[in-house]
C-alpha positions as CSV (number, residue, x, y, z in Angstrom):
1,M,-26.0,-38.4,-40.1
2,R,-25.7,-34.5,-41.2
3,N,-27.6,-33.9,-38.5
4,H,-26.0,-35.3,-36.2
5,I,-22.5,-33.9,-36.9
6,S,-23.4,-30.6,-37.3
7,L,-25.0,-31.4,-33.9
8,K,-21.7,-32.7,-32.8
9,F,-19.7,-30.2,-34.3
10,Y,-22.3,-27.1,-32.7
11,L,-21.8,-28.9,-28.8
12,I,-18.2,-28.3,-30.3
13,L,-17.7,-24.6,-30.4
14,Y,-20.1,-24.3,-27.8
15,N,-17.8,-25.9,-25.5
16,L,-15.2,-24.2,-27.4
17,T,-16.9,-20.2,-26.9
18,I,-18.0,-21.1,-23.1
19,R,-14.1,-22.5,-22.2
20,T,-12.3,-19.1,-23.7
21,P,-12.7,-16.2,-22.7
22,S,-14.6,-13.4,-24.8
23,G,-12.3,-9.8,-25.5
24,I,-14.5,-7.9,-23.5
25,D,-14.2,-10.5,-20.5
26,L,-10.1,-10.0,-20.8
27,V,-10.8,-6.3,-20.8
28,D,-13.5,-6.7,-17.6
29,N,-11.3,-8.6,-16.3
30,A,-8.3,-6.0,-16.5
31,L,-10.4,-3.4,-15.2
32,K,-11.6,-5.1,-12.8
33,V,-7.7,-5.9,-11.4
34,A,-6.8,-2.4,-12.3
35,S,-9.3,-1.0,-10.0
36,N,-7.9,-3.5,-7.8
37,F,-4.9,-2.4,-8.1
38,Q,-5.8,1.3,-7.7
39,K,-8.5,1.0,-3.9
40,T,-5.6,-1.4,-2.4
41,K,-2.8,2.0,-3.4
42,K,-5.3,4.1,-2.1
43,V,-5.2,2.5,1.2
44,L,-1.7,1.9,1.5
45,D,-0.5,5.3,0.1
46,I,-3.2,6.9,3.4
47,E,-1.0,3.9,5.5
48,I,2.7,5.1,4.4
49,N,1.2,9.3,4.7
50,T,-0.2,7.8,8.6
51,L,3.0,6.1,9.6
52,K,5.4,9.4,7.9
53,R,3.4,11.3,9.9
54,R,3.3,9.4,13.4
55,L,7.4,9.2,12.2
56,E,7.4,12.5,12.1
57,E,5.5,13.7,15.1
58,Q,7.9,11.3,17.3
59,E,10.9,13.1,15.7
60,S,9.7,15.9,16.9
61,K,9.4,14.6,20.5
62,N,12.5,13.3,21.3
63,A,14.4,16.7,19.3
64,G,12.9,18.3,22.1
65,E,13.4,15.7,24.7
66,N,17.2,15.8,23.6
67,F,16.7,19.3,23.2
68,E,15.3,20.0,27.7
69,R,18.3,16.9,28.3
70,L,21.1,19.5,26.9
71,K,19.6,22.5,28.5
72,F,20.1,20.4,31.5
73,N,23.3,18.9,31.2
74,E,25.0,21.8,30.2
75,G,22.9,24.3,33.0
76,S,24.8,21.5,35.8
77,F,28.2,21.6,33.8
78,W,28.0,25.5,35.1
79,M,26.8,25.4,37.8
80,S,29.8,22.4,39.1
81,N,32.2,24.5,37.1
82,S,30.6,28.2,39.5
83,L,31.2,25.5,42.4
84,L,34.6,24.4,42.0
85,I,35.8,27.9,41.5
């Protein structure tokens, strides 16, 4: 009878240790999550920098087009004024 109880007790303890992770497992999981977070952050940072660079390129292109348009409008205004005088 005593062996039967100790066997039951052993099985209960064994099941508890399987269900509840140890400290090492918790730390390991936390490190995996942190590593995954760092990888995701690195990918997102690269994507953000790429998008910022593309935005700056587009803005500089638009600024150049606006400058050309401004010069054209100023020249056409000057020509129309010189023809009217």
